Backbone and ligand atoms as CSV (ligand in chain L), in Angstrom:
chain,resi,resn,atom,element,x,y,z
A,1,UNK,N,N,110.766,89.910,135.402
A,1,UNK,CA,C,111.785,89.038,136.013
A,1,UNK,C,C,111.204,88.405,137.270
A,2,UNK,N,N,110.839,87.158,137.133
A,2,UNK,CA,C,110.226,86.472,138.260
A,2,UNK,C,C,111.283,85.897,139.205
A,3,UNK,N,N,110.954,85.948,140.472
A,3,UNK,CA,C,111.855,85.434,141.487
A,3,UNK,C,C,111.710,83.914,141.573
A,4,UNK,N,N,112.813,83.209,141.401
A,4,UNK,CA,C,112.779,81.756,141.512
A,4,UNK,C,C,112.966,81.368,142.977
A,5,UNK,N,N,111.850,81.212,143.656
A,5,UNK,CA,C,111.904,80.971,145.105
A,5,UNK,C,C,112.602,79.662,145.464
A,6,UNK,N,N,112.401,78.656,144.625
A,6,UNK,CA,C,113.058,77.369,144.871
A,6,UNK,C,C,114.579,77.534,144.866
A,7,UNK,N,N,115.043,78.343,143.890
A,7,UNK,CA,C,116.480,78.607,143.751
A,7,UNK,C,C,116.994,79.363,144.979
A,8,UNK,N,N,116.234,80.358,145.391
A,8,UNK,CA,C,116.616,81.143,146.569
A,8,UNK,C,C,116.635,80.263,147.817
A,9,UNK,N,N,115.639,79.376,147.916
A,9,UNK,CA,C,115.568,78.485,149.071
A,9,UNK,C,C,116.813,77.593,149.137
A,10,UNK,N,N,117.188,77.059,147.974
A,10,UNK,CA,C,118.379,76.199,147.908
A,10,UNK,C,C,119.604,76.962,148.386
A,11,UNK,N,N,119.698,78.188,147.882
A,11,UNK,CA,C,120.829,79.039,148.230
A,11,UNK,C,C,120.877,79.302,149.739
A,12,UNK,N,N,119.714,79.590,150.301
A,12,UNK,CA,C,119.661,79.894,151.734
A,12,UNK,C,C,120.040,78.655,152.542
A,13,UNK,N,N,119.544,77.492,152.124
A,13,UNK,CA,C,119.855,76.259,152.858
A,13,UNK,C,C,121.366,75.983,152.836
A,14,UNK,N,N,121.987,76.183,151.663
A,14,UNK,CA,C,123.436,76.002,151.554
A,14,UNK,C,C,124.159,76.977,152.487
A,15,UNK,N,N,123.684,78.198,152.489
A,15,UNK,CA,C,124.315,79.236,153.294
A,15,UNK,C,C,124.158,78.935,154.793
A,16,UNK,N,N,122.979,78.459,155.188
A,16,UNK,CA,C,122.746,78.099,156.589
A,16,UNK,C,C,123.735,77.015,157.019
A,17,UNK,N,N,123.921,76.029,156.155
A,17,UNK,CA,C,124.835,74.932,156.459
A,17,UNK,C,C,126.258,75.473,156.672
A,18,UNK,N,N,126.657,76.378,155.773
A,18,UNK,CA,C,127.996,76.961,155.857
A,18,UNK,C,C,128.175,77.714,157.175
A,19,UNK,N,N,127.181,78.550,157.502
A,19,UNK,CA,C,127.280,79.358,158.721
A,19,UNK,C,C,127.271,78.455,159.954
A,20,UNK,N,N,126.482,77.392,159.916
A,20,UNK,CA,C,126.448,76.468,161.059
A,20,UNK,C,C,127.803,75.792,161.268
A,21,UNK,N,N,128.434,75.397,160.174
A,21,UNK,CA,C,129.773,74.801,160.260
A,21,UNK,C,C,130.745,75.802,160.862
A,22,UNK,N,N,130.659,77.023,160.366
A,22,UNK,CA,C,131.514,78.100,160.849
A,22,UNK,C,C,131.308,78.318,162.355
A,23,UNK,N,N,130.049,78.291,162.789
A,23,UNK,CA,C,129.737,78.510,164.198
A,23,UNK,C,C,130.332,77.409,165.071
A,24,UNK,N,N,130.211,76.151,164.626
A,24,UNK,CA,C,130.742,75.079,165.479
A,24,UNK,C,C,132.270,75.152,165.549
A,25,UNK,N,N,132.869,75.610,164.455
A,25,UNK,CA,C,134.316,75.804,164.452
A,25,UNK,C,C,134.704,76.921,165.433
A,26,UNK,N,N,133.977,78.016,165.365
A,26,UNK,CA,C,134.271,79.156,166.234
A,26,UNK,C,C,134.008,78.825,167.704
A,27,UNK,N,N,132.988,78.000,167.945
A,27,UNK,CA,C,132.705,77.610,169.324
A,27,UNK,C,C,133.870,76.821,169.904
A,28,UNK,N,N,134.448,75.982,169.032
A,28,UNK,CA,C,135.623,75.206,169.430
A,28,UNK,C,C,136.772,76.157,169.791
A,29,UNK,N,N,136.921,77.205,168.993
A,29,UNK,CA,C,138.025,78.152,169.179
A,29,UNK,C,C,137.811,79.113,170.348
A,30,UNK,N,N,136.581,79.229,170.807
A,30,UNK,CA,C,136.316,80.184,171.883
A,30,UNK,C,C,136.069,79.491,173.216
A,31,UNK,N,N,136.450,78.234,173.286
A,31,UNK,CA,C,136.372,77.535,174.568
A,31,UNK,C,C,137.279,78.242,175.576
A,32,UNK,N,N,136.902,78.201,176.850
A,32,UNK,CA,C,137.748,78.870,177.847
A,32,UNK,C,C,139.184,78.332,177.810
A,33,UNK,N,N,140.132,79.249,177.983
A,33,UNK,CA,C,141.537,78.848,177.999
A,33,UNK,C,C,141.912,78.616,179.463
A,34,UNK,N,N,142.299,77.397,179.771
A,34,UNK,CA,C,142.617,77.136,181.173
A,34,UNK,C,C,144.044,77.594,181.462
A,35,UNK,N,N,144.241,78.198,182.657
A,35,UNK,CA,C,145.569,78.739,182.989
A,35,UNK,C,C,146.646,77.665,183.063
A,36,UNK,N,N,146.248,76.452,183.351
A,36,UNK,CA,C,147.256,75.390,183.483
A,36,UNK,C,C,147.638,74.779,182.142
A,37,UNK,N,N,147.130,75.372,181.049
A,37,UNK,CA,C,147.522,74.869,179.736
A,37,UNK,C,C,149.035,74.939,179.563
A,38,UNK,N,N,149.570,73.891,179.001
A,38,UNK,CA,C,151.021,73.822,178.862
A,38,UNK,C,C,151.515,74.641,177.684
A,39,UNK,N,N,151.002,75.883,177.580
A,39,UNK,CA,C,151.516,76.756,176.534
A,39,UNK,C,C,152.223,77.926,177.202
A,40,UNK,N,N,153.199,78.475,176.530
A,40,UNK,CA,C,153.989,79.564,177.105
A,40,UNK,C,C,153.156,80.809,177.373
A,41,UNK,N,N,153.713,81.776,178.118
A,41,UNK,CA,C,153.009,82.993,178.468
A,41,UNK,C,C,152.627,83.772,177.208
A,42,UNK,N,N,153.566,83.859,176.254
A,42,UNK,CA,C,153.312,84.636,175.040
A,42,UNK,C,C,152.206,83.997,174.198
A,43,UNK,N,N,152.314,82.675,174.026
A,43,UNK,CA,C,151.286,82.043,173.212
A,43,UNK,C,C,149.943,82.065,173.934
A,44,UNK,N,N,149.988,82.148,175.280
A,44,UNK,CA,C,148.738,82.280,176.015
A,44,UNK,C,C,148.088,83.644,175.724
A,45,UNK,N,N,148.919,84.693,175.683
A,45,UNK,CA,C,148.416,86.022,175.327
A,45,UNK,C,C,147.818,85.988,173.918
A,46,UNK,N,N,148.513,85.338,173.015
A,46,UNK,CA,C,148.013,85.188,171.642
A,46,UNK,C,C,146.659,84.494,171.635
A,47,UNK,N,N,146.612,83.431,172.412
A,47,UNK,CA,C,145.379,82.652,172.469
A,47,UNK,C,C,144.221,83.516,172.969
A,48,UNK,N,N,144.514,84.380,173.954
A,48,UNK,CA,C,143.463,85.247,174.500
A,48,UNK,C,C,143.033,86.291,173.464
A,49,UNK,N,N,144.001,86.853,172.742
A,49,UNK,CA,C,143.674,87.818,171.685
A,49,UNK,C,C,142.835,87.177,170.595
A,50,UNK,N,N,143.292,86.018,170.143
A,50,UNK,CA,C,142.548,85.310,169.099
A,50,UNK,C,C,141.141,84.966,169.561
A,51,UNK,N,N,141.046,84.643,170.857
A,51,UNK,CA,C,139.760,84.248,171.401
A,51,UNK,C,C,138.755,85.392,171.279
A,52,UNK,N,N,139.184,86.623,171.586
A,52,UNK,CA,C,138.205,87.707,171.506
A,52,UNK,C,C,137.831,88.027,170.059
A,53,UNK,N,N,138.793,87.834,169.136
A,53,UNK,CA,C,138.462,88.017,167.714
A,53,UNK,C,C,137.451,86.963,167.287
A,54,UNK,N,N,137.723,85.732,167.711
A,54,UNK,CA,C,136.816,84.642,167.344
A,54,UNK,C,C,135.446,84.798,167.976
A,55,UNK,N,N,135.413,85.366,169.188
A,55,UNK,CA,C,134.127,85.584,169.841
A,55,UNK,C,C,133.299,86.604,169.067
A,56,UNK,N,N,133.973,87.634,168.549
A,56,UNK,CA,C,133.276,88.635,167.738
A,56,UNK,C,C,132.739,87.999,166.462
A,57,UNK,N,N,133.565,87.153,165.831
A,57,UNK,CA,C,133.121,86.460,164.614
A,57,UNK,C,C,131.941,85.544,164.909
A,58,UNK,N,N,132.007,84.909,166.058
A,58,UNK,CA,C,130.937,83.988,166.455
A,58,UNK,C,C,129.612,84.736,166.606
A,59,UNK,N,N,129.663,85.900,167.264
A,59,UNK,CA,C,128.434,86.685,167.420
A,59,UNK,C,C,127.869,87.076,166.057
A,60,UNK,N,N,128.753,87.490,165.153
A,60,UNK,CA,C,128.315,87.877,163.802
A,60,UNK,C,C,127.687,86.710,163.073
A,61,UNK,N,N,128.353,85.545,163.182
A,61,UNK,CA,C,127.863,84.353,162.490
A,61,UNK,C,C,126.494,83.945,163.031
A,62,UNK,N,N,126.319,84.060,164.352
A,62,UNK,CA,C,125.036,83.675,164.941
A,62,UNK,C,C,123.926,84.625,164.502
A,63,UNK,N,N,124.293,85.892,164.383
A,63,UNK,CA,C,123.340,86.892,163.908
A,63,UNK,C,C,122.916,86.572,162.466
A,64,UNK,N,N,123.929,86.250,161.653
A,64,UNK,CA,C,123.659,85.920,160.250
A,64,UNK,C,C,122.767,84.688,160.153
A,65,UNK,N,N,123.066,83.701,160.988
A,65,UNK,CA,C,122.289,82.466,160.969
A,65,UNK,C,C,120.825,82.735,161.278
A,66,UNK,N,N,120.558,83.571,162.269
A,66,UNK,CA,C,119.156,83.794,162.614
A,66,UNK,C,C,118.456,84.583,161.496
A,67,UNK,N,N,119.174,85.498,160.851
A,67,UNK,CA,C,118.584,86.222,159.716
A,67,UNK,C,C,118.274,85.283,158.559
A,68,UNK,N,N,119.205,84.346,158.312
A,68,UNK,CA,C,118.998,83.384,157.228
A,68,UNK,C,C,117.788,82.507,157.509
A,69,UNK,N,N,117.641,82.124,158.793
A,69,UNK,CA,C,116.514,81.268,159.149
A,69,UNK,C,C,115.196,82.014,158.986
A,70,UNK,N,N,115.211,83.297,159.345
A,70,UNK,CA,C,114.014,84.117,159.143
A,70,UNK,C,C,113.709,84.212,157.651
A,71,UNK,N,N,114.767,84.482,156.851
A,71,UNK,CA,C,114.583,84.599,155.406
A,71,UNK,C,C,113.995,83.307,154.834
A,72,UNK,N,N,114.519,82.194,155.309
A,72,UNK,CA,C,114.057,80.900,154.803
A,72,UNK,C,C,112.572,80.690,155.093
A,73,UNK,N,N,112.162,81.109,156.294
A,73,UNK,CA,C,110.765,80.906,156.676
A,73,UNK,C,C,109.828,81.833,155.903
A,74,UNK,N,N,110.400,82.844,155.243
A,74,UNK,CA,C,109.545,83.821,154.557
A,74,UNK,C,C,109.571,83.699,153.044
A,75,UNK,N,N,110.348,82.745,152.526
A,75,UNK,CA,C,110.520,82.652,151.072
A,75,UNK,C,C,109.197,82.588,150.329
A,76,UNK,N,N,108.218,81.869,150.885
A,76,UNK,CA,C,106.966,81.689,150.159
A,76,UNK,C,C,105.888,82.678,150.590
A,77,UNK,N,N,106.291,83.673,151.384
A,77,UNK,CA,C,105.358,84.759,151.704
A,77,UNK,C,C,105.224,85.667,150.483
A,78,UNK,N,N,104.066,86.307,150.373
A,78,UNK,CA,C,103.841,87.189,149.221
A,78,UNK,C,C,104.802,88.363,149.190
A,79,UNK,N,N,105.188,88.832,150.370
A,79,UNK,CA,C,106.036,90.027,150.388
A,79,UNK,C,C,107.528,89.696,150.443
A,80,UNK,N,N,107.874,88.419,150.217
A,80,UNK,CA,C,109.302,88.102,150.163
A,80,UNK,C,C,109.918,88.757,148.935
A,81,UNK,N,N,111.085,89.373,149.124
A,81,UNK,CA,C,111.739,90.022,147.998
A,81,UNK,C,C,111.263,91.456,147.801
A,82,UNK,N,N,110.430,91.925,148.761
A,82,UNK,CA,C,109.968,93.316,148.722
A,82,UNK,C,C,110.702,94.077,149.816
A,83,UNK,N,N,111.260,95.213,149.464
A,83,UNK,CA,C,111.987,96.020,150.435
A,83,UNK,C,C,111.046,96.474,151.549
A,84,UNK,N,N,111.466,96.274,152.814
A,84,UNK,CA,C,110.583,96.632,153.923
A,84,UNK,C,C,110.418,98.142,154.054
A,85,UNK,N,N,111.349,98.891,153.469
A,85,UNK,CA,C,111.240,100.351,153.614
A,85,UNK,C,C,110.509,101.031,152.459
A,86,UNK,N,N,110.988,100.771,151.221
A,86,UNK,CA,C,110.381,101.501,150.098
A,86,UNK,C,C,109.328,100.685,149.366
A,87,UNK,N,N,109.175,99.397,149.761
A,87,UNK,CA,C,108.167,98.509,149.181
A,87,UNK,C,C,108.404,98.192,147.702
A,88,UNK,N,N,109.577,98.514,147.199
A,88,UNK,CA,C,109.916,98.132,145.830
A,88,UNK,C,C,110.525,96.741,145.836
A,89,UNK,N,N,110.391,96.009,144.727
A,89,UNK,CA,C,111.007,94.678,144.676
A,89,UNK,C,C,112.530,94.775,144.769
A,90,UNK,N,N,113.105,93.870,145.531
A,90,UNK,CA,C,114.563,93.807,145.644
A,90,UNK,C,C,115.065,93.017,144.434
A,91,UNK,N,N,116.068,93.541,143.709
A,91,UNK,CA,C,116.576,92.808,142.538
A,91,UNK,C,C,116.988,91.381,142.891
A,92,UNK,N,N,116.665,90.451,142.003
A,92,UNK,CA,C,116.956,89.032,142.244
A,92,UNK,C,C,118.437,88.826,142.580
A,93,UNK,N,N,119.307,89.533,141.860
A,93,UNK,CA,C,120.741,89.412,142.093
A,93,UNK,C,C,121.119,89.681,143.535
A,94,UNK,N,N,120.475,90.692,144.110
A,94,UNK,CA,C,120.782,91.035,145.490
A,94,UNK,C,C,120.252,89.971,146.455
A,95,UNK,N,N,119.071,89.452,146.160
A,95,UNK,CA,C,118.502,88.404,147.014
A,95,UNK,C,C,119.409,87.174,147.003
A,96,UNK,N,N,119.913,86.834,145.810
A,96,UNK,CA,C,120.794,85.683,145.697
A,96,UNK,C,C,122.090,85.904,146.469
A,97,UNK,N,N,122.546,87.151,146.463
A,97,UNK,CA,C,123.808,87.476,147.124
A,97,UNK,C,C,123.617,87.576,148.639
A,98,UNK,N,N,122.539,88.200,149.047
A,98,UNK,CA,C,122.276,88.417,150.475
A,98,UNK,C,C,120.832,88.060,150.797
A,99,UNK,N,N,120.513,86.761,150.816
A,99,UNK,CA,C,119.113,86.363,151.025
A,99,UNK,C,C,118.559,86.824,152.374
A,100,UNK,N,N,119.466,87.147,153.293
A,100,UNK,CA,C,118.983,87.540,154.615
A,100,UNK,C,C,118.587,89.011,154.666
A,101,UNK,N,N,118.837,89.728,153.553
A,101,UNK,CA,C,118.519,91.151,153.547
A,101,UNK,C,C,117.059,91.378,153.173
A,102,UNK,N,N,116.392,92.256,153.921
A,102,UNK,CA,C,115.006,92.551,153.564
A,102,UNK,C,C,114.848,94.007,153.108
A,103,UNK,N,N,115.992,94.591,152.690
A,103,UNK,CA,C,115.939,95.947,152.148
A,103,UNK,C,C,116.676,95.986,150.810
A,104,UNK,N,N,116.247,96.906,149.936
A,104,UNK,CA,C,116.946,97.069,148.675
A,104,UNK,C,C,118.263,97.822,148.922
A,105,UNK,N,N,119.088,97.900,147.898
A,105,UNK,CA,C,120.401,98.531,148.063
A,105,UNK,C,C,120.254,99.983,148.550
A,106,UNK,N,N,119.276,100.688,148.017
A,106,UNK,CA,C,119.099,102.088,148.367
A,106,UNK,C,C,118.710,102.282,149.830
A,107,UNK,N,N,117.954,101.351,150.372
A,107,UNK,CA,C,117.461,101.505,151.742
A,107,UNK,C,C,118.360,100.836,152.784
A,108,UNK,N,N,119.229,99.951,152.333
A,108,UNK,CA,C,120.050,99.208,153.292
A,108,UNK,C,C,121.045,100.136,154.003
L,1,ZN,ZN,ZN,114.131,99.998,149.469
């Protein structure tokens, strides 16, 4: 079962685009909330709660993006698709699902 690197590359590029869109959306949502905003006290509390949730999502998305970019830069390396821990090939299905992962299911 040969790894179709072109296919994986396409997948990673699509995924990068998605995560980038998500990040710009989250950045919009995590802008500082100014106290003079004409929203009520309760909705201001809501806004602050949502903001910290969105900030957590933003950190996760940025982490994912950098992993995807690393994965993309390594697609044509000889050891791409090889588990960094057990050195066994990572099943193609898993690479397609999580291209940013460099470990097999057993080692992850
Ligand atoms: Zn492994």
